[in-house]
C-alpha positions in Angstrom: -36.8 55.0 254.5 -39.8 54.9 252.1 -40.6 51.4 250.9 -41.5 50.6 247.3 -44.1 48.4 245.7 -44.0 47.5 242.0 -47.5 46.3 241.1 -49.1 44.5 238.2 -46.2 42.2 237.6 -46.7 39.3 235.2 -43.3 38.3 233.8 -40.0 37.1 235.3 -37.7 39.9 233.9 -39.9 42.6 235.4 -39.9 40.8 238.8 -36.1 40.4 238.6 -35.8 44.1 237.7 -38.0 45.2 240.7 -36.0 43.1 243.1 -32.6 44.3 241.8 -33.7 47.9 241.9 -34.6 47.7 245.6 -38.4 47.2 245.7 -39.5 45.6 249.0 -43.0 44.6 247.7 -44.2 42.9 244.5 -47.8 43.3 243.6 -49.9 40.7 241.7 -53.4 41.5 240.5 -56.0 38.8 240.8 -58.9 41.0 239.9 -60.3 41.6 236.4 -57.5 43.6 234.7 -55.1 43.5 231.7 -52.5 42.8 234.5 -54.5 39.8 235.9 -52.5 36.8 236.8 -53.3 33.4 238.3 -52.2 32.2 241.7 -50.4 29.3 240.0 -48.4 31.6 237.8 -47.4 33.7 240.8 -46.2 30.6 242.6 -44.1 29.6 239.6 -42.7 33.1 238.9 -41.7 33.7 242.6 -40.4 30.4 243.6 -36.8 31.7 244.1 -37.5 35.2 245.6 -35.3 36.4 248.4 -37.2 35.9 251.7 -37.1 39.7 252.4 -39.2 40.4 249.4 -42.9 40.4 250.2 -45.7 39.4 247.8 -48.9 41.4 247.7 -52.1 40.1 246.2 -54.5 42.7 244.8 -58.2 42.0 244.9 -61.4 43.9 244.3 -64.3 43.2 246.7 -63.2 39.6 247.2 -64.7 36.9 249.4 -62.7 35.5 252.3 -62.6 32.1 250.6 -61.2 33.6 247.4 -58.5 35.4 249.2 -57.4 32.5 251.4 -57.3 30.0 248.6 -55.1 32.4 246.6 -52.9 33.0 249.6 -52.2 29.3 249.9 -51.4 28.8 246.2 -49.5 32.0 245.5 -47.7 32.2 248.9 -48.9 35.8 249.5 -47.6 37.9 252.4 -50.1 40.8 252.3 -53.6 41.4 250.8 -54.5 44.6 249.1 -58.3 45.2 248.8 -60.1 47.7 246.6 -63.8 48.3 246.3 -66.5 47.5 248.8 -65.7 44.9 251.5 -66.6 43.9 255.0 -63.3 42.0 255.4 -61.2 43.4 258.2 -59.2 40.3 259.3 -57.6 37.6 257.1 -54.6 35.3 257.5 -52.4 38.0 256.1 -52.2 41.7 256.9 -54.6 43.9 254.8 -53.7 47.0 252.8 -57.1 48.7 252.5 -57.3 51.0 249.4 -59.3 54.2 249.5 -59.7 56.8 246.8 -59.0 60.4 247.3 -62.8 61.0 247.2 -63.3 58.9 250.3 -61.4 61.0 252.9 -63.9 60.2 255.7 -62.8 56.6 255.6 -59.1 57.3 256.2 -59.7 57.3 259.9 -60.6 53.6 260.0 -58.1 52.0 262.3 -58.8 48.3 261.9 -56.5 47.9 259.0 -52.7 47.6 259.3 -52.1 49.7 256.1 -54.1 52.3 254.2 -53.5 52.9 250.5 -54.4 56.4 249.2 -55.2 56.1 245.5 -56.8 58.1 242.7 -60.5 57.7 242.2 -61.5 54.6 240.2 -61.7 54.9 236.4 -61.8 52.0 234.0 -60.1 49.9 236.7 -60.2 50.2 240.5 -56.4 50.9 240.5 -53.5 51.1 238.1 -55.1 53.7 235.8 -52.1 56.0 235.8 -54.3 58.9 237.0 -53.0 61.5 239.5 -55.3 63.4 241.9 -55.2 66.8 243.4 -53.0 66.4 246.5 -54.1 69.7 247.8 -57.6 68.5 248.4 -56.5 65.8 250.9 -57.0 66.6 254.5 -53.7 65.2 255.8 -54.8 65.6 259.4 -57.1 62.6 258.7 -54.3 60.4 257.4 -52.6 57.9 259.7 -49.1 58.5 258.5 -47.6 55.4 260.1 -50.0 53.3 258.0 -50.0 55.3 254.8 -49.1 53.9 251.4 -49.4 56.1 248.4 -50.5 55.4 244.8 -52.2 57.3 242.0 -50.3 58.1 238.9 -46.8 58.0 240.4 -43.9 58.1 238.0 -40.1 58.4 238.3 -40.7 62.1 237.6 -43.2 62.9 240.3 -42.7 60.4 243.1 -40.2 62.6 244.9 -42.7 65.5 245.1 -45.4 63.0 246.3 -43.1 61.8 249.0 -42.2 65.3 250.2 -45.9 66.2 250.2 -47.4 63.1 252.0 -44.4 61.5 253.8 -45.9 58.0 253.2 -44.5 54.7 254.5 -44.6 53.2 251.1 -45.2 54.2 247.4 -47.0 52.0 245.0 -46.6 52.1 241.2 -47.9 50.2 238.2 -48.7 52.1 235.0 -46.0 54.6 235.9 -43.3 52.0 235.1 -44.9 50.8 231.9 -44.5 51.5 228.2 -47.3 50.5 225.9 -49.0 48.5 228.7 -45.9 46.4 229.5 -43.5 46.8 232.4 -40.5 48.8 231.3 -37.3 47.6 233.1 -35.6 50.9 232.8 -38.6 52.8 234.3 -38.7 50.3 237.2 -35.0 51.1 237.9 -35.6 54.9 237.5 -38.6 54.8 239.8 -36.7 53.1 242.6 -33.7 55.4 242.1 -36.0 58.4 242.4 -37.5 57.1 245.6 -34.0 56.6 247.1 -32.9 60.1 245.9 -35.9 61.7 247.5 -35.3 59.8 250.8 -31.7 61.1 250.8 -33.0 64.7 250.3 -35.5 64.4 253.1 -32.9 63.0 255.4 -30.5 65.8 254.6 -33.3 68.4 255.2 -34.0 66.8 258.5 -30.3 66.8 259.5 -30.0 70.5 258.7 -33.1 71.3 260.7 -31.8 69.4 263.7 -28.3 70.9 263.5 -29.3 74.3 262.4 -27.1 74.0 259.4 
């Protein structure tokens, strides 16, 4: 089943909505962004999270010291890195973000997870921009590591899942209204992912059984 990450969280109601809707990952942005949050705030907001929910810290070209200090305070489970970096090993697994314009880098195998995103615009991520899926050479994608972002919404995430078959989908602006997390959109996004998973499973069953 496809896992879900709701990113750019800053407030308790949105965190609760993401957990209730079935998201496995909560993303917190520590880079310069309207969604930026402090490690101390994350620690406070997530003190009562279920153990199965994983916290992802989002960074842009960070230093190792910056990451590790944030990990300790915020209690992070994974590290998502955008931008230029030479970091390949940290105290937590790395989700390495690449834009759709960097296809040659997808074959890098030193990272546990690879996040395919739209090209950077004003921000490195979370811009709400889609990209042309047809331009991606999927033979270069390591599907068992693939996370997918880039303008995903409740309306298009099912199509994206059928096209790429990612391990996880990642949304931020697609579940916002006027720059704020929209609780109804969070629920709708998670429901759309689950519905798409069911359709994919049904298609697989019919293929296997010939029905």
